VMD Tcl script that draws the C-alpha trace (Angstrom):
set ca {
  {-140.04 -21.64 -128.57}
  {-137.23 -19.61 -127.18}
  {-133.78 -19.88 -128.75}
  {-132.33 -23.32 -128.11}
  {-128.93 -22.15 -126.99}
  {-126.60 -19.22 -127.15}
  {-122.87 -19.11 -127.88}
  {-120.86 -22.12 -126.78}
  {-118.62 -20.74 -124.10}
  {-116.22 -23.41 -122.98}
  {-114.97 -24.93 -126.20}
  {-115.67 -22.49 -128.96}
  {-115.77 -19.02 -127.48}
  {-113.33 -19.44 -124.62}
  {-110.60 -21.64 -123.26}
  {-111.96 -25.20 -123.07}
  {-109.41 -26.44 -120.56}
  {-111.95 -26.46 -117.73}
  {-113.89 -29.28 -119.41}
  {-110.94 -31.66 -119.69}
  {-112.05 -35.29 -119.72}
  {-109.85 -38.27 -118.99}
  {-109.99 -41.35 -121.15}
  {-108.88 -43.46 -118.21}
  {-112.32 -44.44 -116.92}
  {-113.00 -48.13 -117.56}
  {-116.04 -49.20 -119.52}
  {-118.92 -50.72 -117.64}
  {-119.07 -54.51 -117.80}
  {-120.32 -55.54 -121.23}
  {-120.19 -51.98 -122.60}
  {-118.78 -51.46 -126.07}
  {-116.19 -48.73 -126.42}
  {-114.13 -47.24 -129.20}
  {-110.36 -47.35 -129.10}
  {-108.46 -44.09 -129.70}
  {-104.75 -43.82 -130.43}
  {-103.43 -41.52 -127.72}
  {-99.76 -42.24 -128.36}
  {-97.33 -39.55 -129.56}
  {-96.59 -41.61 -132.69}
  {-99.79 -40.69 -134.46}
  {-100.39 -42.42 -137.79}
  {-102.13 -39.41 -139.22}
  {-104.33 -39.54 -142.30}
  {-102.54 -37.78 -145.15}
  {-103.46 -36.38 -148.56}
  {-101.44 -35.28 -151.62}
  {-100.39 -31.74 -152.44}
  {-102.65 -29.94 -154.90}
  {-100.58 -27.52 -156.97}
  {-103.51 -25.34 -158.01}
  {-104.46 -24.76 -154.36}
  {-100.86 -24.27 -153.23}
  {-100.53 -21.57 -155.89}
  {-103.05 -19.48 -153.92}
  {-100.64 -19.13 -150.99}
  {-99.07 -15.75 -150.21}
  {-95.55 -15.76 -151.68}
  {-93.86 -15.33 -148.29}
  {-95.49 -18.47 -146.84}
  {-94.89 -20.51 -149.98}
  {-91.21 -19.56 -150.01}
  {-90.83 -20.25 -146.28}
  {-92.25 -23.73 -146.75}
  {-93.96 -24.00 -143.37}
  {-97.47 -23.39 -142.08}
  {-97.41 -21.89 -138.60}
  {-100.59 -23.12 -136.91}
  {-101.51 -22.09 -133.38}
  {-103.67 -24.10 -130.97}
  {-104.60 -24.22 -127.32}
  {-103.68 -27.71 -126.13}
  {-104.72 -28.98 -122.75}
  {-108.36 -28.75 -123.76}
  {-110.68 -31.71 -123.67}
  {-110.18 -34.69 -125.95}
  {-110.69 -35.00 -128.87}
  {-109.83 -31.38 -129.69}
  {-106.22 -30.32 -128.99}
  {-104.73 -32.31 -126.12}
  {-101.53 -33.99 -125.04}
  {-100.63 -37.55 -125.96}
  {-99.47 -40.11 -123.43}
  {-96.00 -38.52 -123.39}
  {-97.57 -35.31 -121.99}
  {-95.86 -33.14 -124.60}
  {-97.03 -34.13 -128.09}
  {-100.21 -32.34 -129.16}
  {-102.76 -34.61 -130.84}
  {-106.46 -34.47 -131.65}
  {-108.92 -33.61 -134.39}
  {-107.69 -30.02 -134.73}
  {-104.09 -31.16 -135.23}
  {-105.15 -33.76 -137.79}
  {-107.13 -31.22 -139.81}
  {-104.20 -28.78 -139.62}
  {-101.99 -31.52 -141.06}
  {-104.39 -32.13 -143.94}
  {-104.42 -28.43 -144.82}
  {-100.62 -28.37 -144.79}
  {-100.54 -31.49 -146.99}
  {-102.72 -29.91 -149.68}
  {-100.66 -26.72 -149.60}
  {-97.36 -28.60 -149.79}
  {-96.14 -27.10 -146.52}
  {-94.54 -28.52 -143.40}
  {-96.87 -28.19 -140.43}
  {-95.43 -26.28 -137.47}
  {-97.78 -26.65 -134.51}
  {-97.56 -23.93 -131.84}
  {-99.24 -24.39 -128.47}
  {-100.27 -21.36 -126.40}
  {-103.01 -20.43 -123.95}
  {-106.36 -19.39 -125.41}
  {-105.89 -15.60 -125.33}
  {-102.49 -15.80 -127.00}
  {-103.98 -17.50 -130.05}
  {-105.43 -14.16 -131.08}
  {-102.44 -12.14 -129.91}
  {-100.24 -14.31 -132.13}
  {-102.55 -14.02 -135.12}
  {-102.75 -10.24 -134.69}
  {-98.97 -9.88 -134.61}
  {-98.39 -12.18 -137.57}
  {-96.38 -14.61 -135.46}
  {-98.78 -17.38 -136.48}
  {-100.42 -17.90 -139.86}
  {-103.48 -19.86 -138.88}
  {-105.52 -20.68 -135.79}
  {-107.20 -24.09 -135.45}
  {-108.45 -24.47 -131.90}
  {-112.24 -24.95 -131.98}
  {-112.78 -21.27 -132.79}
  {-116.38 -20.23 -133.45}
  {-117.23 -17.71 -136.15}
  {-118.78 -14.60 -134.60}
  {-119.72 -11.28 -136.12}
  {-117.42 -9.48 -133.70}
  {-114.45 -11.66 -134.64}
  {-115.14 -11.15 -138.34}
  {-114.14 -7.52 -137.88}
  {-110.54 -8.66 -137.22}
  {-110.26 -12.16 -138.71}
  {-111.10 -14.24 -141.77}
  {-112.68 -17.67 -141.42}
  {-112.95 -20.93 -143.35}
  {-115.37 -23.31 -141.66}
  {-114.74 -27.02 -141.10}
  {-117.04 -28.24 -138.31}
  {-120.39 -27.54 -136.74}
  {-120.47 -26.01 -133.26}
  {-122.86 -28.11 -131.20}
  {-123.82 -28.82 -127.60}
  {-124.95 -32.22 -126.35}
  {-127.02 -33.77 -123.60}
  {-125.10 -36.83 -122.37}
  {-126.85 -39.54 -120.34}
  {-126.04 -42.96 -118.92}
  {-126.09 -45.69 -121.56}
  {-129.60 -47.02 -122.10}
  {-131.28 -43.93 -120.65}
  {-134.36 -44.54 -122.77}
  {-135.26 -40.90 -123.40}
  {-134.33 -38.08 -125.75}
  {-134.09 -34.31 -125.51}
  {-135.87 -32.58 -128.38}
  {-136.88 -29.40 -126.58}
  {-137.70 -27.75 -123.24}
  {-140.51 -30.10 -122.21}
  {-138.11 -33.04 -122.27}
  {-136.09 -31.65 -119.35}
  {-139.13 -30.75 -117.22}
  {-138.76 -32.44 -113.84}
  {-135.38 -33.89 -114.82}
  {-132.11 -33.45 -112.93}
  {-129.55 -32.02 -115.37}
  {-125.92 -31.16 -114.70}
  {-124.08 -28.20 -116.18}
  {-121.00 -26.08 -115.57}
  {-121.68 -22.82 -113.74}
  {-121.36 -19.53 -115.60}
  {-121.73 -21.03 -119.06}
  {-124.30 -20.49 -121.77}
  {-125.27 -24.12 -121.30}
  {-126.49 -23.00 -117.89}
  {-128.43 -20.15 -119.53}
  {-130.11 -22.69 -121.80}
  {-131.28 -24.84 -118.90}
  {-132.47 -21.87 -116.85}
  {-134.41 -20.49 -119.84}
  {-136.00 -23.84 -120.61}
  {-136.92 -24.44 -116.97}
  {-138.57 -21.03 -116.72}
  {-140.46 -21.70 -119.95}
  {-141.67 -25.04 -118.63}
  {-142.92 -23.51 -115.38}
  {-144.86 -20.87 -117.33}
  {-146.45 -23.70 -119.29}
  {-147.47 -25.55 -116.13}
  {-144.67 -28.12 -116.23}
  {-142.17 -29.00 -113.52}
  {-138.91 -27.01 -113.29}
  {-135.57 -28.61 -114.10}
  {-133.40 -29.47 -111.12}
  {-130.10 -27.95 -112.25}
  {-126.93 -29.27 -110.62}
  {-123.57 -27.54 -111.00}
  {-120.23 -29.23 -111.66}
  {-116.78 -27.85 -112.38}
  {-114.93 -31.03 -113.30}
  {-115.75 -34.04 -115.43}
  {-114.95 -36.70 -112.83}
  {-117.73 -35.49 -110.56}
  {-120.48 -35.26 -113.13}
  {-119.63 -38.62 -114.69}
  {-119.82 -40.23 -111.25}
  {-123.21 -38.58 -110.80}
  {-124.40 -39.89 -114.17}
  {-123.20 -43.39 -113.35}
  {-124.91 -43.47 -109.97}
  {-128.19 -42.08 -111.30}
  {-127.99 -38.80 -109.41}
  {-128.11 -37.00 -112.76}
  {-130.47 -37.74 -115.64}
  {-128.11 -36.00 -118.08}
  {-125.27 -33.51 -118.39}
  {-125.26 -30.64 -120.89}
  {-121.87 -29.70 -122.32}
  {-119.82 -29.35 -125.52}
  {-120.65 -32.00 -128.11}
  {-117.02 -32.96 -128.95}
  {-116.34 -33.79 -125.30}
  {-119.56 -35.79 -124.93}
  {-119.07 -37.62 -128.24}
  {-115.51 -38.62 -127.36}
  {-116.37 -39.70 -123.84}
  {-119.38 -41.76 -124.86}
  {-117.39 -43.50 -127.60}
  {-114.25 -44.11 -125.54}
  {-115.93 -45.48 -122.43}
  {-119.15 -47.04 -123.71}
  {-120.81 -45.90 -120.48}
  {-122.86 -42.97 -121.79}
  {-124.79 -41.86 -124.87}
  {-125.82 -38.58 -126.47}
  {-129.57 -38.05 -126.22}
  {-129.87 -34.63 -127.85}
  {-127.74 -32.03 -129.64}
  {-128.24 -28.32 -130.29}
  {-126.46 -25.62 -132.21}
  {-123.91 -23.65 -130.24}
  {-125.28 -20.60 -132.05}
  {-128.87 -20.87 -130.95}
  {-132.10 -21.54 -132.81}
  {-131.51 -18.88 -135.46}
  {-127.82 -19.36 -136.29}
  {-125.95 -22.64 -136.58}
  {-122.65 -22.15 -134.79}
  {-119.64 -23.00 -136.97}
  {-116.04 -23.82 -136.13}
  {-113.47 -22.33 -138.49}
  {-109.81 -22.02 -139.40}
  {-108.87 -18.45 -138.53}
  {-106.43 -15.94 -140.02}
  {-105.71 -12.28 -139.52}
  {-108.10 -10.34 -141.71}
  {-106.91 -9.70 -145.26}
  {-103.51 -11.37 -144.83}
  {-104.06 -13.29 -148.06}
  {-104.05 -16.82 -146.63}
  {-107.71 -17.66 -146.06}
  {-108.58 -18.41 -149.71}
  {-105.88 -21.10 -149.91}
  {-107.01 -22.59 -146.60}
  {-110.64 -22.51 -147.74}
  {-109.78 -24.37 -150.96}
  {-107.60 -26.84 -149.05}
  {-110.48 -27.66 -146.71}
  {-112.89 -28.18 -149.60}
  {-110.30 -30.43 -151.24}
  {-110.06 -32.75 -148.22}
  {-113.83 -32.69 -147.70}
  {-114.33 -33.85 -151.29}
  {-111.58 -36.48 -151.30}
  {-112.83 -38.10 -148.08}
  {-109.78 -37.63 -145.85}
  {-111.62 -35.00 -143.80}
  {-114.42 -37.47 -143.07}
  {-111.89 -40.10 -142.02}
  {-110.34 -37.67 -139.52}
  {-113.70 -36.83 -137.95}
  {-114.61 -40.52 -137.76}
  {-111.23 -41.26 -136.17}
  {-112.09 -38.94 -133.27}
  {-115.81 -39.71 -133.03}
  {-116.99 -36.38 -134.45}
  {-118.78 -37.41 -137.62}
  {-121.90 -35.70 -136.31}
  {-120.15 -32.32 -136.65}
  {-119.14 -32.77 -140.29}
  {-119.86 -30.10 -142.91}
  {-120.49 -30.80 -146.60}
  {-118.32 -27.88 -147.68}
  {-116.17 -25.15 -146.16}
  {-117.68 -21.66 -146.07}
  {-115.70 -18.47 -146.34}
  {-116.67 -15.88 -143.72}
  {-120.27 -17.09 -143.23}
  {-122.76 -15.38 -140.90}
  {-121.41 -15.67 -137.37}
  {-122.95 -15.60 -133.93}
  {-124.55 -12.21 -133.34}
  {-122.76 -9.79 -131.04}
  {-125.63 -10.04 -128.58}
  {-124.90 -13.79 -128.17}
  {-121.15 -13.56 -127.51}
}
mol new
graphics top color blue
foreach p $ca { graphics top sphere $p radius 0.5 }
foreach p [lrange $ca 0 end-1] q [lrange $ca 1 end] { graphics top cylinder $p $q radius 0.2 }
display resetview
């Protein structure tokens, strides 16, 4: 079988703002939906300072007393996005940033920029740490250090009660599947469709969408069998509306490499070891799991944080 999927473009390897999803859509009659706190007064999950981990901090950061974290808000819930006041940044990335700061005994300072300026700010030393759904890649490892905290997955999302699953290429043969143009999700569908045709199966009817409202209307009306996009967006939408369900997930790194989301620092600036230990602390004490559950992302949990693991190959970026 050909590689399941290449690098996740919209949420992990590029600015995810184009996949923004509203939580305003009402649930279908009788549908069960999860309730998410979208207010600016977030009752965040907290954890105590751990002196032994805080001692690993570079002296300058420890003496300053703040952790300057950079994110790219305006992306799709439940990542980094604006609360109902349209100015307070909330989401799973912000909550995990807060846990790291708790363990290190630092005050969290959250800085919101556009996607490209995350890396500009890390390069210049303006920001200490990037948490914005950043995927580990071999190319990025040349300039940055990483401590992983989530899996990087894609998901097929279908109308609730679809009655079918996607386990591989044959499952999308003859199906009508939506995708965003110019993404690696599109490459996945094209590759699978071509493989199916070679094996005597029907091609996939690929439909292109550039905004969530349109493809969710198509799912609801039955014009689409499923939509392929970033797992966090699909997981949040399916939980918050009760109208859809995830029928298959795949690594954002392809069949050979599991894509991984990581806290990111400038290479060799001395911070990553403390962040790595802080993440393992909150994974072990259960607060990390509570944060992922809070935002409907338990299916992207890791059992431990990895320091600079194998990243997506340069050929997949």
